[in-house]
TIBA-220788 format. One record per residue: x, y, z of N, C-alpha, C in turn. Coordinates in pm, 1 decimal. Last residue first. Layout:
+----------+----------+----------+----------+----------+----------+----------+----------+----------+
!       nx !       ny !       nz !      cax !      cay !      caz !       cx !       cy !       cz !
+----------+----------+----------+----------+----------+----------+----------+----------+----------+
!        X !        Y !        Z !        X !        Y !        Z !        X !        Y !        Z !
...
+----------+----------+----------+----------+----------+----------+----------+----------+----------+
This chain:
+----------+----------+----------+----------+----------+----------+----------+----------+----------+
!       nx !       ny !       nz !      cax !      cay !      caz !       cx !       cy !       cz !
+----------+----------+----------+----------+----------+----------+----------+----------+----------+
! -10177.9 !   5767.8 !  -1069.7 ! -10132.8 !   5784.8 !   -933.7 ! -10259.5 !   5661.3 !   -897.3 !
! -10016.2 !   5763.8 !  -1402.2 ! -10107.8 !   5749.7 !  -1297.0 ! -10075.7 !   5745.9 !  -1195.1 !
!  -9816.0 !   5946.6 !  -1642.2 !  -9837.3 !   5826.9 !  -1493.5 !  -9935.0 !   5856.2 !  -1445.5 !
!  -9775.4 !   5972.6 !  -1940.0 !  -9805.8 !   6056.8 !  -1875.3 !  -9876.4 !   5896.3 !  -1729.0 !
!  -9447.6 !   5960.5 !  -2104.6 !  -9536.7 !   5889.7 !  -2048.4 !  -9617.0 !   6009.9 !  -1970.2 !
!  -9229.9 !   6093.2 !  -2176.5 !  -9290.7 !   6048.3 !  -2317.3 !  -9412.7 !   5973.9 !  -2261.8 !
!  -9091.4 !   6266.3 !  -1997.5 !  -9119.7 !   6304.5 !  -2157.4 !  -9237.2 !   6241.3 !  -2210.4 !
!  -9043.3 !   6049.0 !  -1805.8 !  -9085.1 !   6135.4 !  -1822.5 !  -9174.0 !   6246.6 !  -1947.2 !
!  -8831.2 !   5903.5 !  -1953.5 !  -8990.2 !   5842.9 !  -1924.4 !  -9074.0 !   5967.4 !  -1926.8 !
!  -8629.5 !   6083.4 !  -1957.9 !  -8635.2 !   6046.9 !  -2078.4 !  -8837.5 !   5974.1 !  -2086.3 !
!  -8583.1 !   6104.9 !  -1705.3 !  -8619.4 !   6188.0 !  -1756.4 !  -8655.5 !   6189.7 !  -1888.0 !
!  -8516.7 !   5832.9 !  -1634.6 !  -8656.1 !   5827.3 !  -1594.8 !  -8657.1 !   5983.6 !  -1633.3 !
!  -8221.1 !   5827.1 !  -1695.2 !  -8326.1 !   5734.7 !  -1724.4 !  -8474.4 !   5795.0 !  -1736.6 !
!  -8147.6 !   5966.0 !  -1406.4 !  -8133.1 !   6028.3 !  -1522.9 !  -8171.7 !   5973.8 !  -1658.4 !
!  -8256.7 !   5751.4 !  -1223.1 !  -8309.9 !   5920.1 !  -1264.5 !  -8274.8 !   5977.3 !  -1360.3 !
!  -8073.6 !   5574.5 !  -1292.0 !  -8219.0 !   5569.3 !  -1307.7 !  -8277.4 !   5681.2 !  -1295.3 !
!  -7808.6 !   5656.0 !  -1219.7 !  -7828.0 !   5629.3 !  -1343.7 !  -7983.4 !   5617.5 !  -1375.7 !
!  -7904.1 !   5734.3 !   -928.3 !  -7844.1 !   5834.7 !  -1029.0 !  -7895.5 !   5787.4 !  -1162.0 !
!  -8149.6 !   5583.7 !   -752.6 !  -7991.9 !   5578.5 !   -816.7 !  -8003.1 !   5702.1 !   -943.9 !
!  -8390.8 !   5588.9 !   -628.2 !  -8318.4 !   5706.4 !   -647.5 !  -8137.9 !   5676.5 !   -705.8 !
!  -8443.8 !   5326.1 !   -688.7 !  -8520.1 !   5444.6 !   -735.7 !  -8430.5 !   5583.4 !   -733.2 !
!  -8292.2 !   5215.6 !   -591.2 !  -8327.6 !   5174.4 !   -693.6 !  -8364.4 !   5290.3 !   -805.9 !
!  -8357.4 !   5228.7 !   -312.0 !  -8201.8 !   5240.7 !   -373.0 !  -8214.3 !   5287.4 !   -513.8 !
!  -8620.7 !   5148.3 !   -290.8 !  -8590.7 !   5324.1 !   -261.8 !  -8443.5 !   5336.9 !   -321.2 !
!  -8562.4 !   4889.7 !   -323.4 !  -8643.3 !   4952.1 !   -415.5 !  -8640.5 !   5114.6 !   -386.3 !
!  -8415.8 !   4837.4 !   -100.8 !  -8373.2 !   4821.6 !   -255.8 !  -8433.7 !   4901.5 !   -333.1 !
!  -8598.7 !   4877.8 !     82.0 !  -8502.4 !   4966.9 !     82.3 !  -8391.3 !   4944.5 !    -47.6 !
!  -8765.9 !   4677.3 !    113.1 !  -8819.2 !   4815.7 !     79.4 !  -8699.8 !   4895.6 !     72.7 !
!  -8640.9 !   4432.8 !    -88.3 !  -8681.1 !   4444.2 !     30.2 !  -8703.6 !   4619.0 !    -26.1 !
!  -8615.8 !   4254.5 !   -336.2 !  -8583.4 !   4219.5 !   -201.1 !  -8619.3 !   4284.5 !   -122.8 !
!  -8893.6 !   4341.0 !   -573.4 !  -8769.1 !   4424.1 !   -507.6 !  -8745.5 !   4346.2 !   -377.3 !
!  -9058.0 !   4351.3 !   -845.2 !  -9092.0 !   4316.8 !   -697.3 !  -8924.5 !   4330.3 !   -651.4 !
!  -9352.5 !   4513.2 !  -1015.3 !  -9210.6 !   4482.8 !  -1052.2 !  -9201.3 !   4409.1 !   -880.9 !
!  -9622.2 !   4534.6 !  -1270.0 !  -9576.3 !   4503.8 !  -1134.3 !  -9465.1 !   4455.6 !  -1145.8 !
!  -9794.6 !   4768.4 !  -1427.0 !  -9655.4 !   4696.9 !  -1430.9 !  -9628.0 !   4655.9 !  -1297.0 !
! -10055.4 !   4900.7 !  -1686.3 !  -9989.8 !   4854.3 !  -1528.9 !  -9887.7 !   4737.1 !  -1536.9 !
! -10123.6 !   5122.2 !  -1938.2 ! -10079.7 !   5025.4 !  -1907.5 ! -10036.9 !   4986.6 !  -1692.4 !
! -10444.3 !   5255.6 !  -1880.8 ! -10348.0 !   5240.7 !  -1959.6 ! -10258.1 !   5131.9 !  -1900.0 !
! -10583.8 !   5383.1 !  -1607.9 ! -10611.7 !   5371.9 !  -1720.5 ! -10478.9 !   5326.5 !  -1778.2 !
! -10747.4 !   5345.3 !  -1282.8 ! -10615.6 !   5312.3 !  -1363.1 ! -10697.8 !   5320.2 !  -1482.3 !
! -10940.0 !   5349.0 !  -1075.3 ! -10873.1 !   5473.2 !  -1081.8 ! -10744.5 !   5446.3 !  -1244.8 !
! -11277.7 !   5250.2 !  -1078.4 ! -11144.4 !   5222.0 !  -1164.4 ! -11033.0 !   5343.4 !  -1134.7 !
! -11435.3 !   5198.4 !   -817.6 ! -11379.8 !   5272.5 !   -919.3 ! -11296.9 !   5216.8 !   -998.4 !
! -11566.5 !   4861.1 !   -750.7 ! -11530.0 !   4999.5 !   -694.1 ! -11487.6 !   5086.7 !   -823.3 !
! -11468.0 !   4562.4 !   -917.9 ! -11530.8 !   4592.9 !   -808.6 ! -11483.2 !   4764.1 !   -787.6 !
! -11273.1 !   4479.1 !  -1095.3 ! -11409.2 !   4408.6 !  -1066.3 ! -11458.9 !   4457.4 !   -966.1 !
! -11153.9 !   4627.9 !  -1396.0 ! -11151.2 !   4621.5 !  -1236.9 ! -11309.2 !   4540.9 !  -1212.2 !
! -10869.5 !   4457.8 !  -1574.7 ! -11007.7 !   4455.3 !  -1573.4 ! -11023.0 !   4506.3 !  -1414.7 !
! -10644.2 !   4601.6 !  -1839.3 ! -10638.2 !   4532.2 !  -1715.3 ! -10801.2 !   4580.2 !  -1693.0 !
! -10475.4 !   4598.7 !  -2085.8 ! -10653.3 !   4609.4 !  -2072.0 ! -10688.2 !   4554.8 !  -1918.7 !
! -10223.4 !   4576.7 !  -2046.9 ! -10244.9 !   4668.1 !  -2109.4 ! -10389.5 !   4711.0 !  -2108.7 !
!  -9982.1 !   4472.3 !  -1780.4 ! -10163.0 !   4445.0 !  -1861.4 ! -10193.1 !   4576.0 !  -1919.2 !
!  -9725.5 !   4311.1 !  -1713.1 !  -9791.1 !   4418.4 !  -1722.8 !  -9921.2 !   4379.4 !  -1802.0 !
!  -9489.0 !   4123.8 !  -1418.3 !  -9648.3 !   4145.9 !  -1514.7 !  -9664.8 !   4248.3 !  -1576.0 !
!  -9264.6 !   4145.6 !  -1333.0 !  -9301.2 !   4050.1 !  -1305.2 !  -9433.1 !   4014.9 !  -1396.1 !
!  -8893.5 !   4193.5 !  -1335.2 !  -9032.2 !   4284.2 !  -1373.1 !  -9136.0 !   4136.0 !  -1369.1 !
!  -8734.3 !   4244.5 !   -996.6 !  -8786.8 !   4159.9 !  -1069.0 !  -8886.6 !   4245.2 !  -1181.6 !
!  -8400.4 !   4371.6 !   -881.8 !  -8562.1 !   4398.5 !   -915.4 !  -8588.4 !   4281.8 !  -1022.5 !
!  -8152.5 !   4387.7 !   -814.9 !  -8214.4 !   4251.2 !   -775.5 !  -8373.8 !   4257.0 !   -798.1 !
!  -8034.8 !   4629.0 !   -951.3 !  -8036.8 !   4619.0 !   -777.9 !  -8131.8 !   4492.8 !   -771.2 !
!  -7937.0 !   4501.8 !  -1193.5 !  -7847.2 !   4557.1 !  -1087.5 !  -7901.3 !   4518.2 !   -959.1 !
!  -8237.7 !   4509.5 !  -1282.1 !  -8162.7 !   4371.6 !  -1272.1 !  -8051.4 !   4393.2 !  -1163.4 !
!  -8285.0 !   4809.2 !  -1383.6 !  -8357.6 !   4709.4 !  -1270.3 !  -8293.4 !   4549.1 !  -1241.0 !
!  -8111.3 !   4831.0 !  -1560.2 !  -8066.0 !   4863.9 !  -1384.8 !  -8154.0 !   4832.7 !  -1314.4 !
!  -8129.6 !   4681.2 !  -1747.2 !  -8010.2 !   4654.6 !  -1684.9 !  -8026.4 !   4714.3 !  -1563.7 !
!  -8412.2 !   4814.0 !  -1797.2 !  -8426.8 !   4689.7 !  -1735.3 !  -8238.1 !   4628.3 !  -1691.6 !
!  -8403.6 !   5057.9 !  -1901.3 !  -8479.4 !   5007.3 !  -1781.9 !  -8404.8 !   4850.2 !  -1708.2 !
!  -8313.0 !   5065.3 !  -2175.0 !  -8203.2 !   5085.9 !  -2033.3 !  -8263.8 !   5059.5 !  -1930.7 !
!  -8533.2 !   4980.3 !  -2276.6 !  -8354.0 !   4917.0 !  -2315.7 !  -8259.6 !   4977.6 !  -2205.7 !
!  -8714.9 !   5148.3 !  -2221.2 !  -8698.8 !   5004.1 !  -2186.9 !  -8580.4 !   4978.9 !  -2167.2 !
!  -8673.0 !   5426.5 !  -2347.7 !  -8639.0 !   5373.1 !  -2204.5 !  -8665.6 !   5226.4 !  -2136.0 !
!  -8654.2 !   5274.0 !  -2598.7 !  -8527.4 !   5334.5 !  -2611.6 !  -8554.8 !   5298.6 !  -2425.8 !
!  -8967.6 !   5249.7 !  -2592.9 !  -8898.0 !   5129.2 !  -2622.2 !  -8767.3 !   5178.0 !  -2566.4 !
!  -9037.6 !   5514.3 !  -2558.1 !  -9083.7 !   5414.0 !  -2461.1 !  -9010.8 !   5282.1 !  -2469.0 !
!  -8998.0 !   5603.0 !  -2798.2 !  -8909.8 !   5675.1 !  -2692.8 !  -8949.0 !   5525.8 !  -2573.5 !
!  -9212.8 !   5442.7 !  -2984.1 !  -9070.9 !   5456.5 !  -3022.1 !  -8948.6 !   5479.7 !  -2840.7 !
!  -9452.6 !   5532.3 !  -2858.8 !  -9416.1 !   5422.7 !  -2847.5 !  -9217.4 !   5408.5 !  -2874.3 !
!  -9574.5 !   5804.3 !  -2676.7 !  -9468.1 !   5757.9 !  -2776.0 !  -9373.9 !   5644.2 !  -2795.4 !
!  -9707.6 !   5785.5 !  -2482.7 !  -9753.5 !   5871.1 !  -2546.2 !  -9667.3 !   5840.5 !  -2705.6 !
!  -9855.9 !   5501.4 !  -2241.6 !  -9738.3 !   5540.3 !  -2346.3 !  -9797.9 !   5629.0 !  -2462.9 !
!  -9939.6 !   5601.6 !  -1910.4 !  -9938.8 !   5587.3 !  -2051.7 !  -9902.5 !   5617.9 !  -2159.9 !
!  -9899.4 !   5385.1 !  -1647.3 !  -9866.8 !   5503.7 !  -1755.3 !  -9938.6 !   5461.1 !  -1828.9 !
!  -9834.2 !   5247.5 !  -1334.6 !  -9935.4 !   5270.7 !  -1424.5 !  -9918.3 !   5421.5 !  -1524.2 !
!  -9648.2 !   5024.2 !  -1157.6 !  -9667.7 !   5130.4 !  -1220.7 !  -9806.0 !   5149.3 !  -1330.7 !
!  -9600.3 !   4897.5 !   -839.2 !  -9686.6 !   4920.7 !   -932.7 !  -9700.3 !   5015.9 !   -993.5 !
!  -9384.6 !   4686.0 !   -650.8 !  -9419.3 !   4834.1 !   -682.1 !  -9479.2 !   4820.4 !   -799.7 !
!  -9344.3 !   4498.9 !   -369.0 !  -9397.5 !   4490.5 !   -497.2 !  -9399.6 !   4667.6 !   -507.4 !
!  -9080.6 !   4370.6 !   -136.7 !  -9206.4 !   4436.6 !   -195.6 !  -9238.3 !   4467.9 !   -337.7 !
!  -8979.9 !   4116.7 !     82.3 !  -8997.2 !   4176.1 !    -42.8 !  -9110.7 !   4262.0 !    -64.9 !
!  -8794.1 !   4196.5 !    410.2 !  -8967.5 !   4120.1 !    333.4 !  -8954.7 !   4193.1 !    175.2 !
!  -8634.9 !   4291.7 !    547.0 !  -8571.6 !   4228.5 !    445.9 !  -8697.3 !   4115.7 !    354.2 !
!  -8658.2 !   4608.0 !    706.6 !  -8713.7 !   4423.6 !    652.2 !  -8665.1 !   4424.3 !    571.6 !
!  -8440.8 !   4853.5 !    851.5 !  -8562.8 !   4762.5 !    766.1 !  -8553.6 !   4642.7 !    716.2 !
+----------+----------+----------+----------+----------+----------+----------+----------+----------+
């Protein structure tokens, strides 16, 4: 696989702010361990054209490569942490 940086976009609606903050505390150290970078987030995004499929928070991350992004996502520690995220967030697709 290529070493071209990849960007991951997450779209979510936070239903429990306190639990989400706990998720964030665990999230960033794992992201950093894989060389991932938090780029930005927007709670009030604006769609300039076409149907707007997004609601809630939009987040952008950068990883050094596609393989690193997949390794991060499939990491046991991250998947365990993700269980708490899934309990308090509704993800947009």
